[in-house]
Structure formats: C-alpha cells, structure tokens
C-alpha angles and dihedrals in degrees: 000000000000117000125231115210116231089228089064090059091046088053090054089056090054098047102067108287085132134215097251098061100195106019094118114123091231111073115231113261123227109266119243107272108248131154109257116241091226128030132180117191148088127309110253097186141358122211107187097179091052092040091229138124131195119225124175089348096307125112119224133191104228118230098170143354121209143167111210116329101303110037118081125197136177133235088259088069093058124098137180118280094023112139113241142165114223125199125186095194092113121081088214091067141273121341108218119201119190111232107187121173091219138014119186150090123309106237101177138017129193103184094177091062096030094239134128138175127236129163091355094305125113109219132187115231137119103246123212113258090244091065114088138170112292093026117132114237144172115228121202117195147147129225116281129188115238133174090253098047143288107335137165135277102206115223100177143354115204124189117223134189092178111134089226090062105037109091095019123113126195134165133177128195150117112305116232141154090038113189109186093181093060093027095234138127142165125248120207111334101319120005110114112209129196110198099174092118098033132118110231108218113241089359088276120181109242116231136173111265097035120128106231137183114216128192125188140087136306113242107186106300094342128086107219105207124216095174132023119190122185108218129204133146125284120264097221137165087218128072115276119189116204127183119207152105125291107244098179138004128187119245092250092046091236094127139013142185121239124206090344091282112083145023126228129193123231114211137179090269096053109120120216122207126194089003145024137252088269088066092058097108139137115284095025119130115231144165112224125198106197140175118200093341096311117116109234094177134010118194119189115223104188140037094266089256101136099254089168099062139304092239096082106124133167130196140196126202131183126191145079116331116224146138095057118192132166091272108023151016137191134243110203087338095310112127117234126178128220128209142167092292095055114115122199114205120244089019091276127156121244091245089058088066097049109132095007129113111257141179115224127194119188151135133266110231110186102312095334126101108215123189119232099172130017120191132175107247 
C-alpha cells in the first residue's frame, strides 16, 4: 500500500481547500456514477456461481483472491463482512486482497458474554459454533471508541484451515505508548508489541497515533513483531472509495479523519449523499470517494446513531501553549498529547507557538487528550 505523507495533507490545507467546506453559492452536483478503480470496504455479498462479489454497492468479477503476496485463495473462501481491497487494474477482472484486522489463533472464548481473545486482545463478537479455542481465524473490524482507548468493532470472524494462514499472526491498530529505548509499543487498547527484531517497512519512523500492521508471533502475552508497516490511504490521481468510520472531524467540518489512519479535506464541491455536512461527526459510518486526499463524495451509511461506540469525545482548549516535549504540551497548564495525526496550522512547528495563545481541537482517547489541530489564536 502506498504511503501518503502528512505534509502533503497539510499542503492541501494551505492551498485553498478552505475552512468553510461547502459555503459556495452553487450547490455541489451529484458526481457521474462510475465504478471506482480502487475500493476498500466490506463484502456485502458473495455469488460463487457468478464469480462475483459486491463491495460498497458495486459488483465485481473476481480474477484473483490473495492474502499478502504469497497466499492465494478462491472466491469460495470469501464471506460477507470481510474487509477487502479491490482493484480493477487487471483486464481479467478484479484483484481482491484480503485486509483483515487480525489473523491468529483463538485462545479463549466466553460464549455467554460474546467475547473471545486473539493476539492478546479481548474482542466482543458472537462466534459461530464451529469456531473453537485454538482455531485459526481472520478478524475484520473497524475502529471503535472505548473508555480504555481506541478498540475494535468486529464485523466478521472467519475460520481458516488454509496452510497459508495457519501459523501466521497479524494485528493492526493505532500505535500508542511508544518506547523507543525498549522498542515496544501498544496496539489498540491492549496488545503489547515488541519490535526489537522487526523490519520497519520503508524505514518509516514510528510515532504514536500511526495505524500500523504488524506481523510476527505471539509469545505469551507479547506480540513479537517481525514486520511493522505504517498504513495510510493512497494519494492517487484516480478515484479511491474507502469505507470506514469517522474518527475525528474539525469544528468547521473542513477536514476529517477516517479509520484513525488518514485525513481528508472537505471543499465546496464535496457532494453529500444520504445526509449533509452537519451529519459529518465522530462515530459515523461513511463511504468516501477521494482524489489526492480531497473528498469528492461522502455517502453516509448509517442513521448517525453512534454504532461505533458511545465513547467518542472531542475537546477544544484555548490558552497559552507551554511545556513542550516530544509527545505533549500544555495549554494553561492542561496537558495535551501530540501524535502523527496532529496538524499545526500554517505549517508551523510546535516550538514556534511556545508562549503564544493557541486554539487546540482534538479527541479524547481513553483518558488522554490528543491534539488533532493546533492554531495560533
């Protein structure tokens, strides 16, 4: 997956995307309905006899199904609510890449409370009766706010006996509690990762707030990573459609964060379907068609009822910025953290704002206040 540099998104803010996002006198017109060349989302339906799947409302003829670069599957392995990335770049048909949040062995099941444990994380989901402890599964999920941090809303759990899956461990999530001295961090709300022996994809610099994919092995309660891959969304000249949950939105609705891994700009030409810009709030499920980080179309998928947790909270602070460290600062003595998703207006550095009055917008993750946008007041 290509990586989009945060500075690119900051540049978009500075080059006329505008703070109003929809104040033009001419209302945006519905875009011409075309099938996106790349789609990331959940499978709505699988039709094995017709060799087609439906993702985000579009039907695709399946040419291949793969997990990673080496493991091949067939359409018979696919099920509803599995997360996939679909590309139509091949003339033979759609290339389907499995995009699970976790791959691993189920180590505990509590059917009475609909919970199970995989890769050190306790997840809530009513498992099929054919899934037992020690079975290998793929878990598809989206971010969900919890009182302890950014967790997972499980969409599907699929059992596999495929030799390319058994023995492999994978977990995705938001990186936090990074300790570069001991080469450790936490994924999601609970998975403890040791990356001392890991290969960091593209030699990326790890930072709190990144969404990362980790492969390796479970060793007791610790996930020993062999590979760490920082994931964001493609910066493409072509339409990309991405399904997910809004994990932050600015007060003026001019930009938002999707699935805790990428920012999109909202402009006067952004078209809203099944809702309005006023409905663009944290915890809402959307499909976003974007070009180069700018949302061309936003379609709302639910009834704005907070399906992805009631613990989504935003904050705003105004005051004098001080006490800057590598991971935090204070506003009038109130401690606020920064991470890889923090944007500073006018492309300034945090030290440039030391001692000045600022306005900070951010999200509350567990008991931590994390800045999303910092602007000199």
